[in-house]
C-alpha positions in Angstrom: 219.4 106.2 335.5 220.4 102.7 334.3 218.4 103.2 331.0 220.2 106.5 330.3 223.5 104.8 330.9 222.7 101.9 328.5 221.4 104.4 325.9 224.7 106.3 325.9 226.7 103.0 325.7 224.7 102.0 322.6 225.1 105.4 320.9 228.9 105.4 321.2 229.3 101.8 320.0 232.0 102.0 317.3 230.5 99.1 315.4 227.1 100.7 314.8 225.6 102.3 311.7 228.1 104.6 310.0 231.2 103.0 311.5 230.1 99.5 310.6 229.4 100.6 307.0 232.8 102.3 306.7 234.6 99.2 307.9 232.9 97.1 305.2 232.6 99.6 302.3 236.1 101.3 302.5 238.1 98.1 301.7 235.8 97.4 298.7 236.3 101.0 297.4 240.0 100.8 297.9 240.1 97.5 296.0 238.0 98.9 293.1 240.3 101.9 292.8 243.4 99.6 292.8 242.1 97.2 290.1 240.0 99.5 288.0 240.6 103.2 288.4 244.4 103.1 288.5 244.9 101.0 285.4 242.4 103.2 283.6 244.2 106.3 284.4 247.6 104.8 283.8 246.6 103.5 280.4 245.3 107.0 279.6 248.7 108.5 280.5 250.5 105.9 278.4 248.3 106.7 275.3 250.0 110.1 275.2 253.5 108.5 275.2 255.8 106.3 273.3 256.2 103.2 275.4 256.5 99.4 275.1 256.1 97.1 278.0 258.4 94.5 276.5 261.4 96.9 276.1 261.7 97.6 279.8 265.0 96.9 281.6 265.4 95.7 285.2 264.9 99.2 286.5 262.2 100.2 284.0 262.1 102.7 281.2 260.3 106.0 281.5 257.6 106.6 278.8 258.5 109.3 276.4 255.7 111.9 276.0 254.6 112.5 272.4 251.2 114.2 273.0 248.4 113.1 270.7 250.8 111.4 268.2 249.3 107.9 268.7 245.8 109.2 268.2 246.7 111.1 265.0 248.6 108.0 263.7 245.6 105.8 264.4 243.0 108.1 262.8 245.2 108.6 259.8 245.6 104.8 259.2 243.3 103.5 256.5 243.6 100.0 257.9 242.1 101.1 261.2 239.2 102.7 259.4 238.6 99.4 257.6 238.4 97.7 261.0 236.0 100.4 262.3 233.7 99.7 259.4 233.9 95.9 259.8 233.2 96.2 263.6 230.3 98.5 262.9 228.8 96.0 260.4 229.3 93.2 263.0 227.5 95.2 265.7 224.6 96.1 263.4 224.1 92.5 262.1 224.6 90.7 265.4 222.7 93.0 267.7 219.9 93.6 265.1 219.4 89.8 264.8 219.4 89.3 268.5 216.8 92.0 269.1 214.4 90.7 266.5 214.8 87.0 267.4 214.9 87.6 271.1 211.7 89.7 271.1 210.0 87.2 268.7 210.8 84.3 271.0 209.5 86.2 274.0 206.2 86.8 272.2 205.9 83.1 271.3 206.7 82.0 274.9 204.0 84.3 276.2 201.5 81.7 274.9 200.8 79.0 277.5 201.6 75.5 276.2 202.9 72.2 277.5 206.6 72.2 278.0 207.0 76.0 277.9 209.2 76.1 281.0 211.5 73.4 279.7 211.9 75.2 276.3 212.6 78.5 278.1 215.3 76.9 280.2 216.9 75.2 277.2 216.9 78.5 275.2 218.8 80.2 278.0 221.6 77.7 278.2 223.8 79.2 275.4 224.3 82.5 277.3 225.6 80.6 280.3 228.6 79.2 278.4 232.0 80.7 278.0 232.3 82.6 274.7 235.7 81.0 273.8 234.1 77.5 274.4 231.1 78.5 272.2 233.5 79.6 269.5 235.5 76.4 269.6 232.3 74.3 269.7 230.8 76.1 266.6 234.2 75.8 264.8 233.9 72.0 265.1 230.3 72.1 264.2 231.0 74.1 261.1 234.1 72.1 260.0 234.1 71.6 256.3 235.2 68.0 256.5 233.1 66.4 259.2 231.0 69.1 260.7 227.3 68.7 260.9 226.4 72.2 259.9 227.1 71.8 256.2 225.7 68.3 256.1 222.3 69.3 257.8 221.8 72.3 255.5 223.1 70.5 252.4 225.7 73.2 251.6 228.7 71.1 250.6 232.2 71.7 251.9 232.1 75.4 253.0 234.9 76.5 255.4 232.9 78.9 257.6 235.8 79.6 260.0 238.8 80.1 257.7 237.2 81.7 254.6 237.8 85.4 255.1 234.9 86.2 252.8 232.3 84.6 255.1 233.8 84.1 258.5 232.5 87.5 259.8 228.9 86.3 259.0 229.7 83.0 260.7 230.7 84.8 263.9 227.5 86.8 263.6 225.5 83.6 263.5 227.3 82.2 266.5 226.9 85.5 268.4 223.1 85.6 267.7 222.8 82.0 268.8 224.6 82.8 272.1 223.0 86.1 273.1 219.5 86.0 271.7 218.4 84.5 275.1 219.6 87.6 276.9 217.2 89.8 274.8 214.5 87.2 275.2 214.7 87.3 279.0 214.4 91.0 279.2 211.6 91.0 276.7 209.7 88.4 278.7 210.1 90.6 281.8 208.6 93.5 279.8 205.8 91.5 278.4 204.8 90.1 281.8 204.5 93.7 283.1 201.8 94.6 280.5 198.4 95.0 282.3 195.9 92.5 280.9 193.2 95.1 281.3 194.8 97.0 278.3 194.4 93.9 276.1 190.8 93.4 277.3 189.9 97.0 276.5 191.5 96.5 273.1 189.4 93.4 272.5 186.3 95.3 273.4 187.2 97.9 270.8 187.9 95.0 268.3 191.5 96.1 267.8 193.6 93.9 265.5 196.7 92.0 266.6 198.9 94.5 264.9 197.2 97.4 266.5 197.6 95.9 270.0 201.2 95.2 269.3 202.0 98.7 268.1 200.0 100.6 270.7 200.3 98.3 273.8 203.0 95.6 273.6 205.8 97.5 272.0 205.5 100.8 274.0 205.4 98.9 277.3 208.5 96.8 276.4 210.3 99.6 274.8 212.4 100.6 277.9 213.6 97.0 278.5 214.4 96.6 274.9 216.5 99.7 275.0 218.4 98.3 278.1 219.0 95.1 276.2 220.2 97.1 273.2 222.6 99.2 275.3 224.2 96.1 276.9 224.5 94.2 273.6 226.0 97.1 271.7 228.7 97.6 274.3 229.5 93.9 274.3 229.4 93.4 270.5 231.6 96.5 269.8 234.4 95.1 271.9 233.9 91.4 271.0 237.2 89.4 271.2 236.8 86.0 272.9 234.2 84.6 270.5 236.1 85.3 267.3 239.4 84.2 268.9 237.8 80.8 269.7 236.1 80.5 266.4 238.8 81.8 263.9 241.9 82.5 265.9 244.3 85.3 265.1 245.6 84.2 261.7 245.5 86.2 258.5 242.0 84.9 257.8 240.6 86.4 261.0 238.0 89.2 260.4 239.4 92.7 260.9 237.8 93.7 264.2 238.9 96.4 266.5 239.3 94.3 269.6 241.5 91.8 267.7 243.6 94.7 266.5 243.9 96.0 270.0 245.1 92.6 271.2 247.7 92.4 268.4 249.1 95.9 268.9 249.3 95.6 272.7 250.3 92.0 273.4 251.9 90.7 270.1 253.8 93.6 268.7 254.1 95.2 272.2 253.2 98.7 271.1 251.7 99.4 274.5 251.0 103.1 274.2 249.6 102.7 270.6 247.3 100.0 271.9 246.2 102.2 274.8 245.3 104.9 272.4 243.2 102.5 270.3 241.5 101.3 273.5 240.5 104.8 274.4 239.2 105.6 270.9 237.0 102.5 271.3 235.9 103.6 274.7 234.9 107.1 273.4 232.9 105.5 270.6 231.1 103.2 273.0 230.4 106.0 275.4 229.0 108.2 272.6 226.7 105.4 271.3 225.4 104.4 274.7 224.9 108.0 275.7 222.5 108.5 272.8 220.7 105.2 273.7 220.5 106.2 277.4 219.0 109.6 276.3 216.2 107.7 274.6 215.8 105.4 277.6 215.3 108.4 279.9 212.7 109.8 277.6 210.9 106.5 277.5 210.7 106.4 281.3 209.1 109.8 281.5 
């Protein structure tokens, strides 16, 4: 009788199982909706209006609906298309370099040698730094007057930051330096998962290094390489903090979409116009990542 009473008491405890989960999860969900979902929906609404956050009065100004006018204006602006092309070049160069160098470093670090752990730790340090600080650091390092970059390479006085003809490539170099370790870590995780029995069987068959790489190493690491590619494409397409720290927002800054978004939204206060540009960037990122995720799902099968 006492055991039945105790069982009923436990079953109706309001702090068990589902009730406890609700008490902890619901505040988190509400907070995420407040700081993520609502601004996302509100900016979408503003993108179909004519609105400036700076022109508000004490009681506020209602946004004026203009339909898809902001989107048509953006897509009809040749300057915006130039920034699309420049951003695409930046993504291809930076992400491509990171994938090649990151995977190459992971292959080299698979070999056991003295000090491998120390070298791996040092290589990971760049990605732990703030992108703005990295940009400022490399700006000083590449200074044409007293920076070490030109001196070490013997290139003379080249202004890597303020020369509009080369500063895009300078940012690519800095981005590759910073985020190659990310690709390296994921590649090392994939390489560590390759069964040694496959290499042993290949050795018995007298397979060449290239044959083992194409038929064993690359297919096994392919899913993790795709994951690294997805994350780096998303980050590189909306890069802002690194160029801002390296070049700033002057006339010599490379024409990137994220910089233009910042200018339209927070400098000229064209809030609705900037919101439309942000959603165009979001659509492009979703389209690119959807294609990559499709290949990732196929690789997992």
